[in-house]
C-alpha positions as CSV (number, residue, x, y, z in Angstrom):
1,M,31.0,11.5,31.5
2,K,29.7,14.8,32.9
3,T,32.5,16.7,31.1
4,Q,31.8,14.8,27.9
5,T,28.1,15.6,28.0
6,R,28.8,19.3,28.7
7,S,31.2,19.4,25.7
8,I,28.5,17.9,23.4
9,L,26.0,20.5,24.7
10,T,28.5,23.3,24.2
11,V,29.0,22.2,20.5
12,Y,25.3,22.1,20.1
13,I,24.8,25.6,21.4
14,F,27.7,26.8,19.3
15,L,26.0,25.4,16.2
16,L,22.7,27.1,17.1
17,I,24.5,30.4,17.6
18,C,26.6,30.3,14.4
19,G,24.1,28.5,12.2
20,S,21.4,31.1,12.1
21,S,21.2,30.9,8.3
22,A,19.6,27.4,8.8
23,F,16.4,29.2,10.0
24,A,15.9,31.0,6.7
25,Q,13.8,28.4,4.8
26,G,12.0,28.7,1.5
27,E,9.5,26.5,-0.2
28,R,10.2,22.8,-0.5
29,T,8.6,19.9,-2.4
30,I,8.1,16.2,-1.9
31,V,7.2,14.0,-4.9
32,L,5.0,10.9,-4.6
33,G,4.6,8.5,-7.4
34,G,6.2,9.0,-10.8
35,A,9.9,8.1,-10.7
36,S,9.6,8.0,-6.8
37,S,7.3,4.9,-7.0
38,W,4.0,4.4,-5.2
39,R,5.3,2.6,-2.1
40,V,3.8,5.5,-0.1
41,A,0.3,4.3,-1.2
42,E,-0.6,2.6,2.0
43,I,-4.2,1.8,1.3
44,K,-5.4,0.8,-2.2
45,T,-9.1,-0.3,-2.5
46,G,-10.2,-1.2,-6.0
47,V,-7.0,0.5,-7.3
48,T,-3.9,-1.1,-8.7
49,E,-0.5,0.0,-10.1
50,V,0.3,-0.5,-13.8
51,S,3.3,0.3,-15.9
52,S,2.0,0.5,-19.5
53,V,0.4,4.0,-19.4
54,R,3.3,6.4,-18.6
55,P,7.1,6.1,-18.4
56,H,6.6,5.4,-14.7
57,P,3.9,3.3,-12.9
58,V,0.5,4.9,-12.4
59,L,-2.5,4.2,-10.2
60,V,-5.7,3.2,-12.0
61,L,-8.9,1.4,-11.1
62,S,-8.7,-2.4,-10.9
63,S,-10.4,-3.8,-13.9
64,A,-12.7,-6.8,-14.4
65,T,-10.2,-8.4,-16.8
66,G,-8.0,-9.2,-13.9
67,M,-5.4,-6.5,-13.8
68,S,-5.1,-6.8,-10.1
69,T,-6.0,-9.1,-7.2
70,E,-6.8,-6.0,-5.1
71,G,-9.7,-6.8,-2.8
72,Y,-9.4,-10.6,-3.5
73,T,-8.6,-13.4,-1.1
74,A,-8.8,-17.0,-2.0
75,A,-10.6,-17.7,1.3
76,S,-13.5,-15.3,0.7
77,G,-13.5,-15.6,-3.1
78,V,-14.2,-12.0,-3.9
79,W,-12.1,-10.5,-6.7
80,G,-12.5,-6.8,-7.5
81,N,-15.8,-6.4,-9.3
82,F,-15.8,-9.9,-10.5
83,T,-18.7,-12.2,-9.8
84,A,-18.7,-12.9,-6.0
85,L,-17.5,-16.5,-5.3
86,T,-19.7,-17.2,-2.3
87,E,-20.0,-20.6,-0.6
88,S,-23.1,-21.3,-2.7
89,A,-20.9,-21.3,-5.8
90,H,-18.4,-23.8,-4.4
91,D,-18.4,-27.2,-6.1
92,L,-15.3,-28.2,-4.2
93,S,-13.5,-26.5,-1.4
94,L,-10.3,-27.7,0.1
95,S,-8.8,-25.4,2.7
96,F,-6.2,-27.9,4.1
97,D,-6.8,-26.4,7.5
98,E,-7.2,-29.8,9.2
99,N,-4.2,-30.7,11.4
100,S,-3.5,-33.9,9.4
101,A,-3.5,-34.8,5.7
102,R,-5.6,-37.9,6.7
103,N,-8.3,-35.5,7.8
104,Y,-8.5,-33.4,4.6
105,R,-12.1,-33.0,3.4
106,D,-14.2,-31.2,0.9
107,S,-16.4,-28.7,2.8
108,T,-19.2,-29.2,0.2
109,G,-19.3,-32.9,0.7
110,R,-19.4,-33.6,-3.0
111,Y,-16.0,-35.1,-3.3
112,R,-14.0,-37.9,-1.5
113,I,-10.5,-36.7,-0.5
114,T,-7.7,-39.3,-0.1
115,A,-4.2,-38.1,0.8
116,A,-1.2,-40.5,0.2
117,P,1.3,-41.1,3.0
118,G,3.8,-38.7,1.5
119,V,1.5,-35.7,1.9
120,E,2.0,-33.6,5.0
121,T,0.5,-30.5,6.6
122,V,2.1,-27.2,7.5
123,D,0.6,-24.9,10.0
124,R,-0.6,-21.3,9.6
125,R,3.0,-19.9,9.9
126,Y,3.6,-21.2,6.4
127,A,0.1,-21.4,4.9
128,R,-1.2,-18.9,2.4
129,A,-4.5,-18.6,4.2
130,G,-6.3,-20.2,7.1
131,A,-4.7,-22.6,9.5
132,G,-2.8,-24.9,7.2
133,A,-1.6,-25.9,3.7
134,A,-0.7,-29.2,2.0
135,L,3.0,-30.0,1.7
136,F,4.1,-32.3,-1.1
137,G,7.5,-34.1,-1.2
138,N,7.4,-35.6,-4.6
139,T,6.3,-39.0,-3.1
140,G,2.5,-38.7,-2.9
141,S,-0.6,-36.9,-4.1
142,I,-4.1,-36.1,-3.1
143,K,-6.9,-37.9,-4.9
144,I,-10.2,-36.1,-5.4
145,E,-13.1,-38.2,-6.6
146,P,-16.7,-37.0,-7.3
147,L,-19.2,-38.5,-4.9
148,S,-22.4,-36.6,-5.6
149,A,-24.4,-36.7,-8.8
150,D,-24.7,-33.0,-8.6
151,S,-21.0,-32.3,-8.5
152,L,-19.6,-30.4,-11.5
153,F,-17.4,-33.3,-12.5
154,A,-19.9,-36.1,-11.9
155,S,-19.7,-38.9,-14.6
156,G,-21.2,-37.6,-17.9
157,A,-22.1,-34.2,-16.5
158,R,-22.3,-31.4,-19.1
159,I,-20.4,-28.5,-17.5
160,R,-21.2,-24.9,-18.2
161,D,-19.3,-22.1,-16.5
162,F,-16.5,-23.1,-14.1
163,T,-13.6,-21.7,-12.2
164,I,-10.6,-23.6,-10.8
165,E,-8.2,-21.8,-8.4
166,F,-5.4,-22.5,-6.0
167,W,-2.4,-21.0,-4.3
168,L,1.0,-22.5,-5.2
169,Q,4.5,-22.3,-3.6
170,P,6.9,-24.6,-5.4
171,L,10.2,-25.5,-3.9
172,N,12.3,-25.6,-7.1
173,M,9.7,-25.5,-10.0
174,E,11.5,-28.2,-11.9
175,N,10.4,-29.2,-15.4
176,G,7.8,-32.1,-15.4
177,E,6.4,-31.5,-12.0
178,Q,2.8,-32.5,-12.1
179,I,0.7,-29.9,-10.2
180,L,-2.8,-31.0,-11.1
181,S,-4.4,-33.7,-13.4
182,W,-7.9,-34.9,-14.2
183,I,-8.1,-38.4,-15.7
184,S,-11.4,-40.0,-17.0
185,V,-12.9,-41.9,-19.9
186,A,-14.9,-39.8,-22.4
187,G,-17.3,-40.7,-25.2
188,A,-16.4,-43.9,-27.1
189,N,-13.7,-45.0,-24.6
190,V,-11.3,-42.2,-25.3
191,S,-9.0,-40.9,-22.6
192,Q,-9.9,-37.5,-21.2
193,R,-7.3,-35.5,-19.4
194,I,-6.6,-32.1,-17.8
195,N,-2.9,-31.6,-17.1
196,C,-1.1,-28.8,-15.3
197,V,2.6,-29.3,-15.5
198,A,5.7,-27.2,-14.7
199,S,7.7,-26.3,-17.8
200,R,10.5,-23.7,-18.0
201,N,9.4,-22.1,-14.7
202,R,5.8,-21.7,-15.9
203,L,2.7,-23.8,-15.7
204,N,1.5,-25.5,-18.9
205,W,-2.1,-26.4,-19.2
206,S,-3.6,-28.9,-21.6
207,F,-7.3,-30.0,-22.0
208,V,-7.6,-33.2,-24.0
209,N,-11.0,-34.6,-25.1
210,F,-12.6,-32.3,-22.5
211,F,-14.5,-29.7,-24.6
212,T,-17.1,-31.3,-26.9
213,S,-19.5,-30.1,-29.5
214,T,-23.2,-29.8,-28.7
215,N,-24.0,-33.2,-30.3
216,G,-20.9,-34.8,-28.7
217,A,-19.5,-35.9,-32.0
218,S,-16.2,-34.0,-31.9
219,Y,-13.7,-32.5,-29.4
220,I,-11.4,-29.5,-29.3
221,N,-8.1,-29.9,-27.5
222,L,-6.6,-26.7,-25.9
223,E,-3.1,-26.1,-24.6
224,F,-1.4,-22.9,-23.3
225,S,1.2,-21.7,-20.8
226,G,1.7,-18.8,-18.5
227,I,3.9,-15.8,-19.4
228,A,5.5,-14.7,-16.1
229,P,7.8,-17.2,-14.4
230,V,6.5,-18.9,-11.2
231,V,9.0,-18.0,-8.5
232,P,10.1,-20.8,-6.2
233,K,9.4,-20.4,-2.5
234,I,6.9,-17.6,-3.1
235,W,3.1,-18.0,-3.0
236,S,1.3,-17.3,-6.3
237,H,-2.4,-17.5,-7.2
238,H,-3.5,-19.5,-10.2
239,L,-7.0,-19.4,-11.7
240,I,-8.6,-21.1,-14.7
241,R,-12.1,-19.7,-15.7
242,F,-14.4,-20.7,-18.5
243,D,-17.3,-18.6,-19.9
244,A,-19.8,-20.9,-21.6
245,S,-21.6,-18.0,-23.3
246,T,-18.5,-17.1,-25.4
247,G,-16.3,-20.2,-25.1
248,L,-13.5,-18.1,-23.6
249,L,-11.0,-20.0,-21.4
250,E,-8.6,-17.8,-19.5
251,Y,-5.6,-18.5,-17.3
252,I,-4.9,-15.8,-14.6
253,V,-1.8,-15.6,-12.4
254,N,-1.7,-13.2,-9.5
255,G,-4.5,-11.2,-11.1
256,S,-3.0,-10.9,-14.5
257,V,-4.5,-12.6,-17.6
258,E,-1.6,-14.7,-19.0
259,A,-3.4,-16.8,-21.6
260,A,-6.8,-16.7,-23.3
261,V,-8.1,-19.2,-25.8
262,Y,-11.5,-20.0,-27.3
263,A,-13.2,-23.4,-27.2
264,T,-15.1,-22.7,-30.4
265,A,-15.2,-24.2,-33.9
266,T,-13.3,-21.1,-35.2
267,D,-10.9,-20.6,-32.3
268,R,-12.2,-17.1,-32.0
269,E,-15.1,-15.2,-30.4
270,N,-17.7,-16.6,-32.8
271,G,-19.0,-20.0,-34.0
272,E,-20.2,-23.0,-32.1
273,V,-19.1,-23.1,-28.4
274,F,-17.7,-26.4,-27.3
275,T,-18.5,-27.0,-23.6
276,P,-17.0,-29.5,-21.2
277,V,-18.4,-32.9,-20.5
278,A,-17.0,-34.8,-17.6
279,G,-15.8,-38.3,-18.4
280,R,-16.6,-41.5,-16.6
281,N,-14.9,-42.7,-13.5
282,G,-12.8,-39.5,-13.3
283,S,-10.7,-38.2,-10.5
284,F,-8.3,-35.4,-9.8
285,L,-4.7,-35.9,-8.6
286,L,-3.3,-32.9,-6.8
287,G,0.5,-32.5,-6.2
288,E,1.6,-35.7,-8.1
289,R,5.4,-35.5,-8.7
290,F,5.5,-32.1,-7.1
291,M,7.6,-30.6,-4.3
292,G,6.2,-27.6,-2.5
293,M,2.9,-26.4,-1.0
294,I,-0.7,-25.9,-2.3
295,D,-3.4,-24.0,-0.4
296,E,-7.1,-23.1,-0.9
297,F,-7.9,-25.4,-3.8
298,K,-11.4,-24.6,-5.0
299,I,-13.7,-25.4,-7.9
300,H,-16.7,-23.1,-8.6
301,D,-19.7,-23.5,-10.8
302,V,-19.5,-19.9,-12.0
303,C,-17.1,-17.9,-14.2
304,I,-15.5,-15.0,-12.4
305,G,-16.3,-11.8,-14.2
306,R,-18.4,-12.7,-17.3
307,S,-17.6,-10.8,-20.5
308,T,-20.8,-8.7,-20.1
309,I,-19.6,-7.1,-16.9
310,Q,-18.2,-3.6,-17.4
311,K,-14.4,-3.2,-17.2
312,Y,-14.4,-0.9,-14.2
313,A,-16.7,-1.2,-11.2
314,A,-19.2,1.7,-10.7
315,P,-18.3,2.3,-7.1
316,G,-14.7,3.2,-8.1
317,G,-11.8,2.9,-5.8
318,R,-9.7,4.8,-3.3
319,M,-6.0,5.4,-2.5
320,E,-4.6,6.8,0.7
321,T,-1.0,7.6,1.3
322,G,0.8,6.9,4.6
323,A,1.9,9.8,6.8
324,V,4.3,12.0,4.8
325,D,7.0,13.6,6.9
326,L,7.6,17.3,6.1
327,G,10.5,17.5,8.5
328,E,9.4,20.4,10.7
329,N,6.5,21.0,13.0
330,N,3.9,23.5,12.0
331,S,4.8,23.2,8.3
332,G,2.2,24.5,6.0
333,V,1.1,22.9,2.7
334,L,0.9,25.6,0.0
335,K,-0.5,23.4,-2.8
336,V,-0.4,19.9,-4.3
337,N,0.5,19.7,-8.0
338,V,-1.0,16.6,-9.7
339,S,-0.4,14.9,-13.0
340,G,-2.6,12.2,-14.4
341,G,-5.3,11.5,-16.9
342,R,-7.7,8.8,-18.2
343,I,-7.1,5.6,-20.0
344,G,-9.8,3.6,-21.8
345,I,-9.2,0.2,-23.4
346,N,-11.6,-1.7,-25.6
347,G,-11.3,-5.4,-26.3
348,R,-9.6,-8.0,-24.2
349,T,-6.2,-8.0,-22.4
350,V,-4.2,-11.0,-23.5
351,G,-0.7,-11.7,-22.2
352,N,-0.6,-8.3,-20.5
353,I,-0.9,-6.6,-23.8
354,A,-3.9,-4.2,-24.1
355,S,-5.3,-3.7,-27.5
356,N,-7.5,-1.0,-29.1
357,T,-6.6,1.9,-26.9
358,A,-9.6,4.2,-27.0
359,S,-8.2,7.2,-25.1
360,N,-5.1,8.2,-23.2
361,E,-5.5,11.7,-22.0
362,F,-2.9,13.4,-19.9
363,R,-3.2,16.7,-17.9
364,E,-1.6,18.6,-15.0
365,N,-3.5,20.2,-12.2
366,G,-7.1,21.5,-12.4
367,R,-10.1,19.4,-11.8
368,F,-9.6,15.9,-13.0
369,R,-13.2,15.5,-14.4
370,F,-13.5,14.2,-17.9
371,A,-16.2,14.3,-20.5
372,C,-16.9,10.6,-20.2
373,A,-17.7,11.2,-16.4
374,A,-14.5,9.6,-15.2
375,E,-13.0,11.6,-12.4
376,M,-10.6,11.8,-9.5
377,N,-11.3,13.8,-6.3
378,F,-8.5,14.8,-3.9
379,F,-8.3,15.2,-0.1
380,I,-5.6,16.2,2.4
381,R,-5.2,16.2,6.2
382,A,-2.3,17.2,8.4
383,G,-1.2,17.0,12.0
384,E,1.9,16.9,14.3
385,N,1.5,13.2,15.2
386,P,1.5,10.6,12.4
387,F,-0.5,8.2,14.5
388,L,-3.3,10.6,15.2
389,L,-3.9,11.9,11.7
390,N,-7.3,10.1,11.7
391,R,-8.5,12.7,14.2
392,S,-8.1,15.4,11.6
393,P,-10.9,15.8,9.0
394,W,-10.2,15.2,5.3
395,L,-10.2,18.5,3.4
396,P,-10.9,18.6,-0.3
397,F,-8.5,20.4,-2.6
398,T,-8.1,21.3,-6.2
399,P,-4.7,20.2,-7.7
400,G,-2.5,23.2,-8.3
401,A,-4.7,25.6,-6.3
402,D,-3.7,27.3,-3.0
403,I,-4.2,25.4,0.2
404,T,-4.5,27.5,3.4
405,D,-5.6,25.2,6.2
406,A,-3.3,22.1,6.1
407,R,-0.6,22.6,8.8
408,G,1.6,20.1,10.7
409,R,4.7,18.0,10.3
410,Y,2.8,15.1,8.8
411,V,0.3,15.1,5.9
412,Q,-1.7,12.4,4.3
413,I,-3.4,12.5,0.8
414,A,-6.4,10.5,-0.4
415,V,-7.7,10.2,-3.9
416,D,-11.1,8.8,-5.0
417,F,-11.2,7.2,-8.4
418,Y,-14.4,6.9,-10.4
419,P,-14.9,5.3,-13.9
420,S,-16.7,6.6,-16.9
421,S,-20.5,6.3,-17.1
422,D,-20.1,3.2,-19.3
423,G,-17.5,1.6,-17.1
424,E,-14.9,1.4,-19.9
425,T,-12.6,4.3,-18.9
426,S,-10.6,4.8,-15.8
427,P,-8.8,7.9,-14.5
428,Y,-5.1,7.4,-13.6
429,L,-2.8,9.1,-11.2
430,S,0.8,9.7,-12.3
431,E,2.3,11.9,-9.7
432,L,1.6,14.0,-6.6
433,C,4.0,16.9,-5.8
434,I,3.5,18.5,-2.3
435,V,4.7,22.1,-2.2
436,Y,5.1,23.3,1.4
437,M,6.7,25.8,3.7
438,P,8.6,24.3,6.6
439,G,7.6,25.5,10.0
440,E,9.8,28.4,11.0
441,P,10.6,29.0,14.7
442,P,10.2,32.6,15.9
443,L,13.1,35.1,15.6
444,P,15.1,35.9,18.7
445,P,14.3,38.8,21.0
446,R,16.1,42.1,20.4
447,N,17.9,44.7,22.5
448,V,18.6,42.4,25.4
449,T,20.1,44.2,28.5
450,A,21.5,42.8,31.7
451,V,21.9,44.8,34.9
452,A,23.6,43.2,37.9
453,V,22.1,43.5,41.5
454,D,23.0,42.0,44.8
455,G,22.9,38.2,44.2
456,G,21.3,38.4,40.8
457,V,20.9,40.0,37.3
458,M,17.9,41.8,35.9
459,L,17.3,41.0,32.2
460,R,15.1,42.9,29.8
461,W,14.4,42.6,26.1
462,R,12.3,43.7,23.2
463,S,9.8,41.2,22.0
464,S,10.5,38.9,19.1
465,P,9.1,40.3,15.8
466,S,7.5,36.9,15.0
467,D,3.7,36.8,15.5
468,N,3.8,33.1,16.5
469,T,5.9,33.7,19.6
470,A,4.5,31.9,22.7
471,G,7.2,32.6,25.2
472,Y,10.9,32.9,26.0
473,R,13.7,30.8,27.6
474,V,16.7,32.2,29.4
475,Y,20.0,30.4,29.2
476,Y,22.8,31.3,31.7
477,S,26.1,30.0,32.9
478,A,29.3,31.2,34.7
479,V,31.3,29.6,31.9
480,R,31.2,31.3,28.5
481,G,29.7,29.1,25.7
482,E,28.1,26.5,28.0
483,L,24.9,28.3,29.0
484,F,23.8,25.5,31.3
485,G,24.3,27.0,34.8
486,S,22.5,25.8,37.9
487,D,22.9,28.6,40.5
488,A,19.6,30.5,40.0
489,L,16.7,30.2,42.5
490,L,14.4,29.8,39.5
491,G,16.3,26.6,38.6
492,P,18.9,25.3,36.2
493,S,19.3,26.8,32.7
494,P,17.2,27.2,30.6
495,I,14.5,29.0,32.6
496,D,11.1,29.2,30.9
497,V,9.9,32.7,31.7
498,G,6.7,32.6,29.7
499,N,5.5,35.4,27.5
500,R,7.1,38.4,29.3
501,N,9.9,40.8,28.5
502,D,11.9,40.9,31.8
503,I,13.0,38.6,34.6
504,L,15.1,38.9,37.7
505,I,17.5,35.9,37.9
506,E,18.3,35.6,41.7
507,G,20.5,33.3,43.6
508,L,23.6,34.0,41.6
509,K,27.1,34.4,43.2
510,N,28.3,37.9,43.8
511,G,31.6,38.6,42.1
512,T,31.0,36.0,39.4
513,L,30.5,37.0,35.8
514,Y,27.5,35.3,34.2
515,Y,26.6,35.0,30.5
516,F,23.0,35.1,29.2
517,R,21.2,34.3,25.9
518,I,17.5,34.3,25.3
519,V,15.4,32.3,22.8
520,A,11.8,32.7,21.7
521,Y,9.6,29.7,21.1
522,D,6.2,29.0,19.6
523,Q,3.8,26.1,20.0
524,Y,6.1,23.7,18.1
525,N,9.6,25.1,17.7
526,T,12.4,26.9,19.5
527,G,14.2,29.7,17.7
528,E,17.8,30.8,17.6
529,F,19.7,32.6,20.3
530,S,19.8,36.3,21.0
531,A,23.0,38.2,21.3
532,E,24.9,37.4,24.4
533,V,24.9,39.7,27.4
534,T,26.8,39.6,30.7
535,G,26.2,40.6,34.3
536,R,28.3,40.4,37.5
537,P,26.2,40.5,40.7
538,L,27.8,42.6,43.5
539,A,26.9,43.0,47.1
540,G,25.0,46.2,48.0
541,L,23.5,46.8,44.6
542,S,19.7,47.1,44.5
543,L,17.0,47.6,41.8
544,Q,15.9,50.9,43.4
545,E,19.3,52.3,42.8
546,I,19.4,51.3,39.1
547,T,17.7,52.9,36.1
548,L,17.0,50.3,33.4
549,V,16.5,51.5,29.8
550,N,14.3,49.4,27.6
């Protein structure tokens, strides 16, 4: 094993000696975003990734029309810059965190919850949020009945704004599976229904005799489906929201608006708005003829993000990359080239298609500040340890301009996004290109000489021409090419001699020829080897008898 280890070390030394060209390094680049994707974006607050602006995905502000679920959790009910869904807005809240389906309860106390024997509970390992979720096996459902007269779905209640949301994980997503239904009697003994049914791997929603005119004389029936398939065995978030001021009913899946219809006499954003009236003796059935899990089922008496809210939140958003490895210690960032622009969309986003594009400006480098007051600000920090970058201050930089004070093996970039003054335009980030110089170790010392003495060898050399030299290490051995001897009184090879230009290596065997090489090192790296010199200690030789020429 010792022989094998020594052979490996010998090969390593040989490569260092013969591969000196590897130390001549020029500028290098690392591209983030663009065709390289934005996986490196470790933190995104109020920022989301979209694919419709440039050939490759870009980062933009999350919009109030539901482009992203960034910042949203079903438990807390906060979604970007949408209306905050606080507990005071809850009309019904089912967390399924109880340890048994028999114990499920509405935390608001407005509804009676009854779980059939076929409903079970999974623990937090499988739940989407909290301590549990409801598990359905196609043999039972959860019945939800209004108890309180002030509940949103109390008999005969005129409903204004509302939001229904839940997390869903189907087992197979088979056609006909009944996810949610509301059954009641409306008006002159007509059946009132809300159905959410699986169809072709999507959820189909229908509202029958639910939206009625102001005088209650007529109804509007609405039906729509999602666009993106609901993937089995994966959690997805589903949300229905109604804005009584405009009559807009929207279906949002995982933060994207997938359907939008109007409960108006004209089926458009004008005319009389038909609002819901809850029928008599109504109840919800959750998970009927369904196999899979449902979590965080909630009803709210507000509409998330009314149409009057600006598209982009005034506080903006922020993106921070993870630690980007430049490959060498003491590398220096020269500049960061940036491409991006601004995008402004008027009107609504329906089915992931944005209409009436107001602006799509693209630029490279310079200050990303636009006439509409939208802007992006850029920051960088660097260090040798990826886990300690938070100890380094963020330094502002201008894209494309020289950067002089960002050094280290790891760098991190942050970008602050701010919308336009009217909240309708967002800047977008297309690509970051880090241009850097890898850290270069110091050059080897020159003019190395070796003079043998009794039991040792005196070494001298001229300093390395590199300004970053912190010291030198001496390698020695009695076997050529190995350089890992152990005879010297100063210890085994290599010997760290500090920042000096001579050293007497004592304790060597007289009559034995020794081989020496010297390397310079800086704070971070060790350089290549000097030329090899030899010395044979002999009895009787002394320093006083020898003249050394530097």
